[in-house]
PAZAPA-4460 file (N, C-alpha, C; in steps of 0.05 Angstrom, whole numbers, plus 32768, in hexadecimal, padded with zeros to 4 digits):
% residues 290
    n_x    n_y    n_z   ca_x   ca_y   ca_z    c_x    c_y    c_z   seq   type   mol
   8F48   8446   77F7   8F31   8447   780A   8F1B   8434   7800     1      M     A
   8F11   8424   7812   8EFC   8411   780B   8EE4   8416   781E     2      T     A
   8ECC   8417   7812   8EB3   841B   7821   8EA1   8403   781B     3      I     A
   8E99   83F5   782F   8E88   83DE   782B   8E6D   83E2   7839     4      I     A
   8E57   83DF   7829   8E3C   83E0   7835   8E35   83C3   783C     5      V     A
   8E35   83BE   7856   8E30   83A2   785F   8E13   8399   7859     6      R     A
   8E01   83AC   7859   8DE5   83A5   7853   8DD2   83B4   7865     7      G     A
   8DB8   83AE   7861   8DA3   83BC   7870   8DA1   83B1   788C     8      E     A
   8D9D   83C3   789F   8D9A   83BB   78BB   8D7C   83B8   78C1     9      K     A
   8D76   83AE   78D8   8D5B   83A9   78E0   8D4C   83C3   78E7    10      R     A
   8D5A   83D7   78EF   8D4D   83F0   78F6   8D3F   83FC   78DF    11      E     A
   8D2A   840C   78E4   8D1B   841A   78CF   8CFF   841E   78D8    12      G     A
   8CF0   842F   78C9   8CD4   8434   78D0   8CC5   843A   78B7    13      N     A
   8CAB   843C   78B9   8C99   8442   78A3   8C80   8450   78AE    14      A     A
   8C74   8461   789D   8C5B   846E   78A5   8C4C   8476   788C    15      R     A
   8C32   847B   7890   8C21   8486   787B   8C14   849F   7886    16      I     A
   8C16   84B5   7877   8C0A   84CE   7880   8BFA   84DA   7869    17      R     A
   8BEA   84EE   7870   8BD9   84FB   785C   8BE6   8516   7855    18      K     A
   8BE8   851B   783A   8BF2   8534   7830   8BDE   853F   781C    19      S     A
   8BCF   8553   7824   8BBA   855D   7813   8BA4   8548   7811    20      G     A
   8B9F   853F   77F8   8B8A   852B   77F3   8B96   850F   77EE    21      K     A
   8BB0   850C   77F1   8BBC   84F2   77EB   8BCB   84E7   7803    22      K     A
   8BCF   84CD   7803   8BDE   84BF   7818   8BFB   84BD   780F    23      L     A
   8C0D   84C1   7822   8C2A   84C0   781C   8C36   84AA   782D    24      V     A
   8C45   8498   7820   8C53   8483   782F   8C70   848B   7833    25      Y     A
   8C7A   8487   784B   8C96   848E   7851   8CA2   8477   7861    26      E     A
   8CBC   8471   785B   8CCA   845E   786B   8CE8   8464   786C    27      D     A
   8CF7   8456   787D   8D13   845B   787F   8D22   8441   7883    28      S     A
   8D3B   8440   787A   8D4B   8429   787C   8D67   8431   7886    29      Y     A
   8D74   841F   7895   8D8F   8425   789F   8DA2   8410   7894    30      T     A
   8DBA   8418   788F   8DCF   8407   7883   8DE8   8408   7894    31      Y     A
   8DF6   83F1   7896   8E0F   83F0   78A3   8E26   83F3   788F    32      S     A
   8E37   8406   7893   8E4D   840C   7881   8E67   840B   7890    33      V     A
   8E7C   83FF   7884   8E96   83FE   7890   8EAB   8407   787C    34      V     A
   8EBF   8416   7885   8ED5   841F   7874   8EEF   8415   787F    35      T     A
   8F05   8418   7870   8F1F   8410   7879   8F31   8427   7881    36      D     A
   8F24   8440   7883   8F34   8457   788A   8F23   8469   789C    37      S     A
   8F30   8474   78B1   8F22   8486   78C2   8F1F   84A2   78B6    38      I     A
   8F2D   84A7   78A0   8F2C   84C1   7892   8F15   84C2   787E    39      S     A
   8F06   84AC   787B   8EEF   84AC   7868   8EDC   84C2   7870    40      T     A
   8ED4   84D3   785C   8EC2   84E9   7862   8EA5   84E0   7862    41      T     A
   8E93   84F1   786D   8E77   84EB   786E   8E6B   84E9   7851    42      R     A
   8E75   84FC   7840   8E6B   84FC   7825   8E73   84E3   7816    43      L     A
   8E8B   84D9   781B   8E93   84C0   780E   8E82   84A8   7817    44      Q     A
   8E7A   84A8   7831   8E68   8493   783B   8E4D   8495   782D    45      V     A
   8E42   84AD   782C   8E27   84B1   7820   8E27   84AA   7802    46      L     A
   8E3E   84AE   77F5   8E3F   84A9   77D8   8E49   848D   77D1    47      A     A
   8E4D   847C   77E5   8E57   8461   77E0   8E44   8450   77D0    48      A     A
   8E4E   843F   77BE   8E3C   842C   77B0   8E2C   841B   77C3    49      P     A
   8E12   8419   77BE   8E01   8409   77D0   8DF1   841B   77E3    50      G     A
   8DFA   8434   77E7   8DEA   8446   77F8   8DD5   8453   77E6    51      V     A
   8DBC   8454   77EF   8DA6   8460   77DE   8DAD   847C   77D4    52      P     A
   8DA5   8482   77BC   8DAA   849C   77B0   8D91   84AD   77B1    53      R     A
   8D94   84C5   77BB   8D7E   84D8   77BE   8D71   84DE   77A2    54      V     A
   8D57   84DB   77A1   8D49   84E1   7788   8D47   84CA   7774    55      G     A
   8D55   84B4   777A   8D56   849E   7766   8D4E   8483   7772    56      F     A
   8D5B   847B   7788   8D57   8461   7794   8D3B   845F   779F    57      T     A
   8D2D   8448   779B   8D13   8444   77A6   8D14   842F   77BC    58      R     A
   8D01   8431   77CE   8CFF   841E   77E4   8CF5   8404   77DA    59      S     A
   8CF4   83F0   77EC   8CEB   83D5   77E4   8CD0   83D4   77D8    60      G     A
   8CBE   83E6   77E0   8CA3   83E6   77D6   8CA2   83F1   77B9    61      L     A
   8CB6   8400   77B1   8CB8   8408   7795   8CAC   8424   778F    62      G     A
   8C9A   842F   77A0   8C8E   8449   7799   8C98   845F   77AA    63      F     A
   8CAB   845A   77BD   8CB6   846F   77CD   8CD3   8475   77C4    64      A     A
   8CDA   848E   77C0   8CF4   8496   77B6   8D04   84A2   77CD    65      V     A
   8D1E   849D   77CC   8D30   84A7   77E1   8D30   84C5   77E2    66      C     A
   8D2B   84D0   77FA   8D2A   84ED   77FD   8D44   84F8   780A    67      T     A
   8D50   84E9   781B   8D69   84F2   7828   8D78   84DA   7835    68      D     A
   8D92   84DD   7838   8DA2   84C9   7846   8DB3   84D8   785A    69      V     A
   8DB9   84CA   7870   8DCA   84D5   7886   8DDC   84BF   7890    70      A     A
   8DF3   84C7   789A   8E05   84B3   78A5   8E0F   84BB   78C1    71      C     A
   8E15   84A7   78D1   8E1F   84AB   78EC   8E36   8498   78F1    72      D     A
   8E4D   84A3   78FB   8E64   8492   7900   8E60   8485   791C    73      R     A
   8E69   846C   791E   8E67   845E   7937   8E79   846B   794C    74      S     A
   8E6F   8470   7964   8E7F   847C   7979   8E94   8468   7984    75      P     A
   8E90   844F   797D   8EA2   843A   7988   8EB8   8434   7973    76      I     A
   8EB0   8430   795A   8EC2   8429   7945   8EC1   843E   792F    77      N     A
   8ED5   844E   792B   8ED4   8464   7917   8ED3   8459   78FA    78      P     A
   8ED7   843F   78F5   8ED5   8434   78DA   8EB9   842C   78D3    79      L     A
   8EA7   842C   78E6   8E8C   8423   78E1   8E78   843A   78E1    80      E     A
   8E65   8439   78CE   8E52   844E   78CB   8E36   8442   78C9    81      W     A
   8E22   8452   78D0   8E06   844B   78CC   8DFA   8460   78B9    82      T     A
   8DEF   8457   78A3   8DE2   8469   7890   8DC4   8465   7891    83      V     A
   8DB5   847B   7893   8D98   847A   7894   8D8D   8488   787A    84      T     A
   8D7C   8479   786C   8D70   8484   7854   8D52   8486   7857    85      A     A
   8D46   849D   7851   8D2A   84A2   7853   8D1D   84A2   7837    86      N     A
   8D05   8496   7835   8CF7   8494   781B   8CDB   849F   781E    87      F     A
   8CD0   84AA   7808   8CB5   84B5   7809   8CA8   84B1   77ED    88      S     A
   8C8E   84AC   77ED   8C7F   84AA   77D4   8C77   84C5   77C9    89      S     A
   8C7C   84DA   77D9   8C74   84F5   77D1   8C88   8502   77BF    90      E     A
   8CA0   84F8   77BD   8CB6   8504   77AE   8CB2   84FE   7791    91      V     A
   8CB4   8513   7780   8CB3   850F   7763   8CCD   8503   7759    92      E     A
   8CCB   84F3   7745   8CE3   84E7   7739   8CF5   84FD   772C    93      E     A
   8D0F   84F8   772E   8D21   850B   7721   8D20   8508   7703    94      D     A
   8D1E   851E   76F4   8D1C   851D   76D7   8D35   8527   76CA    95      T     A
   8D4B   8528   76D8   8D64   8533   76CD   8D71   8520   76B9    96      S     A
   8D66   8508   76B7   8D72   84F5   76A4   8D87   84E4   76B1    97      G     A
   8D8F   84EA   76C9   8DA3   84DA   76D7   8D97   84BF   76DE    98      A     A
   8DA7   84AA   76E1   8D9D   8490   76E9   8DB1   8484   76FC    99      N     A
   8DAC   846B   7704   8DBD   845E   7717   8DD9   845A   770E   100      E     A
   8DDE   845B   76F4   8DF9   8457   76E9   8E09   8470   76EA   101      S     A
   8DFD   8487   76F1   8E0B   84A1   76F2   8E0F   84A8   770F   102      Q     A
   8E28   84AF   7715   8E2E   84B7   7731   8E44   84CC   772F   103      S     A
   8E4B   84D7   7747   8E60   84EB   7748   8E55   8507   7741   104      G     A
   8E66   8518   7736   8E5F   8533   772F   8E49   8533   771A   105      D     A
   8E31   853F   7721   8E1B   853F   770E   8E1F   8550   76F5   106      P     A
   8E34   8561   76F5   8E39   8572   76DD   8E44   8561   76C6   107      T     A
   8E4A   8548   76CC   8E54   8536   76B7   8E3E   8523   76AD   108      S     A
   8E26   8524   76B9   8E11   8512   76B2   8E04   851A   7697   109      W     A
   8DFA   8506   7689   8DED   850B   7670   8DCF   8509   7674   110      T     A
   8DC0   851F   7672   8DA3   851E   7676   8D95   8511   765E   111      P     A
   8D7E   8506   7663   8D6D   84FA   764E   8D55   850B   764A   112      I     A
   8D4F   8512   7632   8D39   8524   762C   8D1E   8516   762C   113      A     A
   8D09   8524   7636   8CED   851B   7633   8CE1   8529   761B   114      E     A
   8CCF   851B   760E   8CC3   8526   75F5   8CA7   852F   75FB   115      I     A
   8C9F   8546   75F0   8C84   8550   75F1   8C7F   8560   75D8   116      S     A
   8C67   856D   75D6   8C60   857B   75BE   8C54   8596   75C4   117      F     A
   8C57   85A9   75B2   8C4A   85C3   75B6   8C41   85CE   759A   118      E     A
   8C2C   85DE   759B   8C22   85EA   7582   8C30   8604   757C   119      T     A
   8C33   860A   7563   8C41   8622   755A   8C34   862D   7541   120      F     A
   8C2D   8647   7541   8C20   8653   752B   8C32   8668   751E   121      Q     A
   8C34   8667   7504   8C44   867B   74F6   8C38   867E   74D9   122      Y     A
   8C42   8691   74CB   8C38   8697   74B0   8C4D   868D   749B   123      Y     A
   8C48   8676   7491   8C5B   866A   747E   8C57   8677   7462   124      R     A
   8C6E   8680   7455   8C6C   868C   743B   8C6D   8679   7424   125      P     A
   8C71   865F   742A   8C74   864B   7414   8C6A   8630   741E   126      F     A
   8C65   861E   740B   8C5A   8604   7412   8C71   85F0   7418   127      D     A
   8C69   85D7   741D   8C7D   85C3   7425   8C91   85BC   740E   128      S     A
   8C8B   85C5   73F5   8C9D   85C1   73DF   8CAE   85DA   73DA   129      F     A
   8CAC   85EE   73EB   8CBB   8606   73E8   8CAF   861A   73D4   130      G     A
   8C97   8615   73CA   8C8A   8627   73B8   8C7C   863E   73C7   131      Q     A
   8C80   8656   73BF   8C73   866D   73CE   8C55   866D   73C9   132      P     A
   8C47   8679   73DC   8C2A   867D   73DA   8C25   8696   73C9   133      F     A
   8C1F   8691   73B0   8C18   86A7   739D   8BFF   869F   738E   134      V     A
   8BF1   86B3   7383   8BD9   86AC   7374   8BE0   86A4   7358   135      N     A
   8BCB   869F   7348   8BD0   8694   732D   8BDE   86A8   731A   136      S     A
   8BDE   86C2   7322   8BEC   86D6   7313   8C09   86DA   731C   137      A     A
   8C11   86C9   7330   8C2C   86CB   733A   8C30   86E0   734F   138      G     A
   8C1A   86EC   7359   8C1C   8702   736D   8C17   86F6   7389   139      M     A
   8C25   8701   739E   8C20   86F7   73B9   8C05   8700   73C3   140      P     A
   8BFA   86F1   73D5   8BE0   86F8   73E1   8BE4   8710   73F4   141      Y     A
   8BCE   871E   73F9   8BCF   8736   7409   8BD6   8730   7426   142      S     A
   8BD0   8718   742F   8BD6   8710   744B   8BE2   86F4   744B   143      S     A
   8BF4   86EF   745E   8C01   86D5   745F   8BEE   86C0   7469   144      A     A
   8BF4   86A7   7464   8BE2   8691   746D   8BEC   8686   7487   145      L     A
   8BDB   8686   749C   8BE3   867C   74B6   8BE4   865E   74B6   146      P     A
   8BF6   8653   74C6   8BF9   8636   74C8   8BFE   862E   74E5   147      E     A
   8BF1   861A   74EF   8BF6   8610   750A   8C03   85F4   7508   148      T     A
   8C1B   85F1   7514   8C29   85D8   7513   8C2D   85CE   752F   149      R     A
   8C31   85B4   7531   8C39   85A7   754B   8C56   85A1   754A   150      T     A
   8C65   85AC   755C   8C82   85A9   755C   8C8A   8597   7573   151      L     A
   8CA0   8588   7570   8CAB   8576   7584   8CBC   8586   7598   152      V     A
   8CB8   8582   75B2   8CC7   8590   75C6   8CD6   857B   75D8   153      R     A
   8CF0   8580   75DC   8D00   856F   75EE   8D06   857F   7607   154      F     A
   8D00   8572   761E   8D05   8580   7638   8D18   856F   7648   155      E     A
   8D2B   857D   7656   8D3E   856F   7666   8D4B   8583   767A   156      F     A
   8D57   8578   768F   8D66   8588   76A2   8D83   857F   76A1   157      E     A
   8D95   8593   76A3   8DB1   858D   76A3   8DBF   859C   76BA   158      Q     A
   8DD1   858E   76C7   8DE1   859A   76DD   8DF9   85A7   76D1   159      F     A
   8DFF   85BF   76DC   8E16   85CF   76D2   8E27   85D8   76EA   160      E     A
   8E40   85DE   76E4   8E53   85E7   76F9   8E49   8601   7706   161      A     A
   8E4F   8604   7720   8E46   861C   772E   8E53   8635   7724   162      K     A
   8E6A   8632   7715   8E78   8649   770A   8E6A   8656   76F3   163      S     A
   8E56   8648   76E8   8E47   8653   76D1   8E38   866D   76DA   164      L     A
   8E3A   8682   76CB   8E2E   869B   76D3   8E11   869E   76C8   165      T     A
   8E02   86B0   76D5   8DE6   86B5   76CC   8DE7   86C0   76AF   166      I     A
   8DFA   86D0   76A9   8DFD   86DB   768D   8E01   86C4   7679   167      R     A
   8E11   86B0   7680   8E16   8699   766E   8DFD   8688   766B   168      E     A
   8DEE   8685   7681   8DD5   8676   767F   8DC1   8684   766E   169      I     A
   8DBF   869E   7672   8DAB   86AE   7663   8DB2   86AE   7645   170      S     A
   8DCB   86AC   763E   8DD3   86AB   7622   8DCA   8691   7614   171      A     A
   8DC2   867D   7623   8DB8   8664   7618   8D9A   8664   7613   172      R     A
   8D8D   867A   761A   8D70   867B   7617   8D68   8685   75FB   173      N     A
   8D56   8676   75EF   8D4C   867D   75D4   8D63   8680   75C0   174      E     A
   8D71   866A   75BC   8D86   8668   75A8   8D81   8650   7596   175      I     A
   8D8D   8651   757E   8D89   863C   756A   8DA4   862E   7565   176      V     A
   8DA3   8614   7561   8DBB   8604   755D   8DC9   860B   7542   177      N     A
   8DE3   8610   7543   8DF3   8614   752B   8E00   85FB   7522   178      T     A
   8DFF   85E6   7532   8E0B   85CC   752C   8DF5   85B7   752A   179      D     A
   8DFD   85A0   751F   8DEA   8589   751F   8DE9   857E   753B   180      S     A
   8DD1   857D   7547   8DCF   8575   7563   8DB6   8565   7567   181      F     A
   8DB8   8550   7577   8DA1   8540   757E   8D95   8532   7565   182      F     A
   8DA6   852F   7551   8D9D   8523   7538   8D8D   8536   7527   183      G     A
   8D8E   8550   752D   8D7F   8564   751E   8D92   8577   7510   184      K     A
   8D89   8582   74F9   8D99   8594   74E9   8D9E   85AF   74F7   185      D     A
   8DB3   85BD   74EF   8DB7   85D8   74FA   8D9F   85EA   74F4   186      P     A
   8D99   85FB   7507   8D83   860F   7504   8D67   8604   750A   187      G     A
   8D65   85EA   7511   8D4B   85DF   7515   8D43   85DB   7533   188      T     A
   8D56   85E0   7545   8D50   85DD   7562   8D52   85F8   7570   189      L     A
   8D3D   85FF   757F   8D3E   8618   758E   8D3E   8611   75AC   190      K     A
   8D52   861A   75BA   8D55   8614   75D7   8D4B   862B   75E8   191      L     A
   8D3C   8623   75FD   8D32   8636   7611   8D3A   862E   762C   192      T     A
   8D43   8641   763D   8D49   863B   7659   8D30   8640   7669   193      V     A
   8D24   862B   7674   8D0C   862E   7683   8D11   8638   76A0   194      K     A
   8D26   862E   76AC   8D2D   8637   76C7   8D49   862E   76CE   195      S     A
   8D56   863B   76E1   8D71   8634   76EA   8D73   8638   7708   196      A     A
   8D7B   8624   7717   8D7D   8626   7734   8D99   861C   773D   197      K     A
   8DA5   862A   774F   8DBF   8620   7759   8DBA   8616   7776   198      I     A
   8DC6   85FF   777C   8DC2   85F3   7796   8DD3   85DA   7799   199      G     A
   8DCF   85CB   77AE   8DDE   85B3   77B2   8DCE   859B   77A8   200      Y     A
   8DD9   858D   7794   8DCC   8576   7788   8DE0   855E   778A   201      Y     A
   8DD8   8549   7797   8DE8   8531   779A   8E03   8537   77A5   202      Y     A
   8E04   854A   77B8   8E1C   8551   77C6   8E2E   8566   77B8   203      G     A
   8E25   8571   77A2   8E34   8584   7793   8E24   859E   7790   204      Y     A
   8E32   85B5   7792   8E25   85CE   778D   8E27   85D4   776F   205      K     A
   8E10   85D3   7761   8E10   85D6   7744   8DF6   85E4   773C   206      V     A
   8DF6   85EC   7723   8DDD   85F7   7716   8DCC   85DF   770C   207      W     A
   8DB2   85E1   770F   8DA0   85CF   7702   8D8F   85E0   76EF   208      R     A
   8D93   85DB   76D5   8D86   85EC   76C0   8D72   85DB   76B1   209      I     A
   8D59   85E6   76AF   8D44   85D9   76A0   8D43   85E4   7684   210      D     A
   8D45   85D3   7670   8D45   85DB   7655   8D2D   85D0   7645   211      Y     A
   8D25   85DF   7631   8D11   85D6   761E   8D1C   85DB   7602   212      S     A
   8D1B   85C6   75F1   8D27   85C8   75D6   8D11   85C0   75C2   213      M     A
   8D0A   85D2   75B0   8CF4   85CE   759D   8D00   85CA   7581   214      V     A
   8CF7   85B5   7574   8D00   85AF   7559   8CED   85B8   7544   215      W     A
   8CF7   85C8   7531   8CE7   85D2   751A   8CF5   85C9   7501   216      R     A
   8CE9   85B7   74F2   8CF7   85AA   74DC   8D00   85BE   74C6   217      E     A
   8CF0   85D3   74C1   8CF7   85E6   74AC   8D08   85FD   74B6   218      D     A
   8D15   85F9   74CC   8D28   860C   74DA   8D19   8623   74E7   219      T     A
   8D27   8630   74F9   8D1D   8648   7507   8D25   8662   74F9   220      W     A
   8D2F   865F   74E0   8D34   8677   74D0   8D1A   867F   74C3   221      I     A
   8D13   8698   74C6   8CFA   86A2   74BB   8CFE   86AA   749D   222      Y     A
   8CEF   869E   748B   8CF1   86A4   746F   8CD8   86B3   7466   223      K     A
   8CDC   86CA   745A   8CC6   86DC   7452   8CC8   86E1   7434   224      V     A
   8CB2   86DE   7426   8CB1   86E2   7409   8CBA   86FF   7403   225      L     A
   8CCD   8702   73F1   8CD8   871D   73EA   8CC3   872B   73D8   226      D     A
   8CB4   873C   73E5   8C9F   874A   73D7   8C9B   8766   73E3   227      T     A
   8C8D   8778   73D4   8C88   8793   73DE   8C7A   87A4   73C9   228      G     A
   8C72   87BC   73D1   8C64   87CE   73BE   8C77   87DD   73AC   229      P     A
   8C92   87DC   73B2   8CA5   87EB   73A2   8CBC   87D8   7399   230      Y     A
   8CCA   87E0   7385   8CE3   87D2   737C   8CF7   87E6   7372   231      Y     A
   8D10   87DE   7371   8D26   87F0   7369   8D2C   87EB   734B   232      K     A
   8D2D   8802   733D   8D36   8801   7320   8D4E   8812   731F   233      D     A
   8D66   8806   7322   8D7E   8816   7325   8D7E   8824   733F   234      G     A
   8D80   883F   733E   8D7E   884F   7357   8D63   885B   735B   235      N     A
   8D4F   8852   734B   8D34   885D   734D   8D22   8849   735A   236      T     A
   8D11   8853   736D   8CFD   8842   737A   8CE3   8846   736A   237      I     A
   8CD7   8830   7361   8CBE   8831   7352   8CA8   8821   735F   238      K     A
   8C90   8828   7359   8C78   8819   7363   8C73   8802   7351   239      N     A
   8C68   87EC   735D   8C5C   87D7   734D   8C41   87E1   7344   240      F     A
   8C3D   87E5   732A   8C23   87F0   731F   8C1A   87DE   7308   241      I     A
   8C01   87D8   7308   8BF5   87C9   72F2   8BF5   87DA   72D8   242      T     A
   8BF6   87CD   72C1   8BF7   87DC   72A7   8BDD   87ED   72A4   243      P     A
   8BDF   8803   7294   8BC7   8813   728E   8BB4   8803   727B   244      P     A
   8B9B   880A   727B   8B8F   881F   728B   8B88   8815   72A7   245      P     A
   8B81   8827   72B9   8B7A   881F   72D4   8B91   8815   72E5   246      G     A
   8BA7   8824   72E3   8BBF   881C   72F2   8BB9   881A   7310   247      E     A
   8BC3   8804   731D   8BBF   8800   7339   8BD9   87F6   7346   248      Q     A
   8BDE   87FF   735E   8BF5   87F5   736D   8BF0   87D9   7377   249      H     A
   8C05   87C9   7378   8C02   87AE   7382   8C1D   87A5   738F   250      Y     A
   8C1B   878F   739E   8C33   8783   73AB   8C41   8771   7397   251      M     A
   8C59   8778   7390   8C67   8768   737C   8C7E   8758   7388   252      G     A
   8C89   8746   7378   8C9E   8734   7381   8CB9   8741   737A   253      L     A
   8CCC   873F   738D   8CE7   874A   738A   8CFB   8734   7385   254      L     A
   8D13   873B   737B   8D27   8727   7372   8D3C   8722   7387   255      D     A
   8D37   872A   73A0   8D4B   8726   73B5   8D60   873C   73B7   256      G     A
   8D60   874E   73A3   8D72   8765   73A3   8D63   8780   73A3   257      Q     A
   8D48   877E   73A6   8D38   8796   73A6   8D2C   879C   738A   258      G     A
   8D35   878D   7376   8D2B   8792   735B   8D12   8782   7355   259      G     A
   8D06   8788   733E   8CEE   877B   7336   8CF5   875E   732D   260      K     A
   8CE6   874B   7337   8CEC   872F   7330   8CE4   8729   7313   261      L     A
   8CF7   871E   7305   8CF1   8716   72E9   8CF3   86F8   72E6   262      T     A
   8D02   86EB   72F8   8D04   86CD   72F7   8CEB   86C1   7301   263      A     A
   8CE8   86A7   72FC   8CD0   8699   7303   8CCF   8692   7321   264      A     A
   8CE7   868D   732D   8CE8   8684   7349   8CE9   869C   735C   265      Q     A
   8CD5   869F   736D   8CD5   86B5   7381   8CEC   86B2   7395   266      P     A
   8CF3   86C8   73A1   8D09   86C9   73B4   8CFE   86CC   73D1   267      K     A
   8D0E   86C2   73E4   8D06   86C5   7400   8D1C   86D3   740F   268      F     A
   8D14   86E3   7423   8D27   86F0   7435   8D28   86E0   744E   269      N     A
   8D40   86DB   7459   8D44   86CB   7472   8D4A   86DE   7489   270      E     A
   8D3D   86D9   74A0   8D41   86E9   74B8   8D48   86D6   74CF   271      F     A
   8D5F   86DC   74DB   8D69   86CC   74F2   8D5F   86D9   750C   272      F     A
   8D49   86CF   7516   8D3D   86DB   752E   8D4D   86D3   7547   273      I     A
   8D56   86BA   7548   8D63   86B0   7560   8D81   86AD   755B   274      Y     A
   8D92   86B4   756E   8DAF   86B1   756A   8DB7   8694   7569   275      P     A
   8DCC   868F   755A   8DD6   8673   7557   8DEA   866D   756D   276      G     A
   8DEB   8653   7574   8DFD   864A   7589   8E04   862C   7583   277      Y     A
   8E1C   8624   7589   8E24   8608   7586   8E1B   85F9   759E   278      A     A
   8E05   85EA   759C   8DFA   85DB   75B3   8E0E   85C6   75BE   279      F     A
   8E1E   85BB   75AC   8E31   85A6   75B5   8E46   85B0   75C9   280      N     A
   8E49   85CB   75CB   8E5D   85D5   75DD   8E54   85D5   75FA   281      T     A
   8E3A   85D2   7600   8E31   85D2   761C   8E1B   85BE   7622   282      F     A
   8E0C   85B4   760F   8DF7   85A1   7615   8E01   8584   7614   283      L     A
   8DF9   8574   7627   8E01   8558   7628   8DEA   8545   7624   284      R     A
   8DD2   854F   761D   8DBA   853F   761C   8DBC   8528   7608   285      V     A
   8DB2   8511   7611   8DB2   84F9   7600   8D98   84F6   75F2   286      A     A
   8D98   84E7   75DC   8D80   84E3   75CC   8D6A   84D5   75DC   287      D     A
   8D71   84C7   75F1   8D5C   84BA   7601   8D56   849E   75F7   288      G     A
   8D43   8491   7605   8D3D   8475   75FF   8D29   8471   75E9   289      P     A
   8D22   8486   75D9   8D0E   8482   75C5   8D1A   847B   75AB   290      Y     A
***
């Protein structure tokens, strides 16, 4: 089967209208299309190379994006078609990462991520060299030290097969990578599902899922200084008490086994707040043009 777009016809129109407080430019173009088979479907005509693509192709003026295309078969010659494409400056650009080189089933497209930033506050138990926050006597402070960091966020949309279930989509929300992904180490990327909509996109019924992926260089594993008011001495629980006279209870350092720390290097307990997932098994996002 061969489909040839002969070119733009003379028919078409343009208008300027007001939408809220802004002016919107709209125009339309018609194209002559011919095929070599009467069994050619309407979808095949609309998807033919050279026919404007909805959400991507711009009109000659450059600031109007294609909003819809329609085709009509000639009542005289069943091999000839007329395709009409409408454009509008009011349509937002598609941010799914698809481009003119991608066509066909959108579930095979590779989205390109956009980069942004967000602030994040947490209580870090150690400095950038891994040394815990303790006083000159080697004791932890009574309260943790707050820290505000700016983290890198990657945002993208990915098309998924309609067979994907809501339960499967929900399982991708607030998870951490167990594999090396996007050039980042395991445990450093947290994925969030912002929204998911099923509908017809580019002629296919698929899911469109909006993702946000935040990179934290020191991983999303929470590390807490192993400390407390008690320690284990064999099977006995004892208080941390200063020597006499004037014995006082205090927060002491533990050895990671519940015992009193005797070594110089303090221990940390790790807590996995977010479940792990192999991002490479379902995400197709590319590193982008940066």
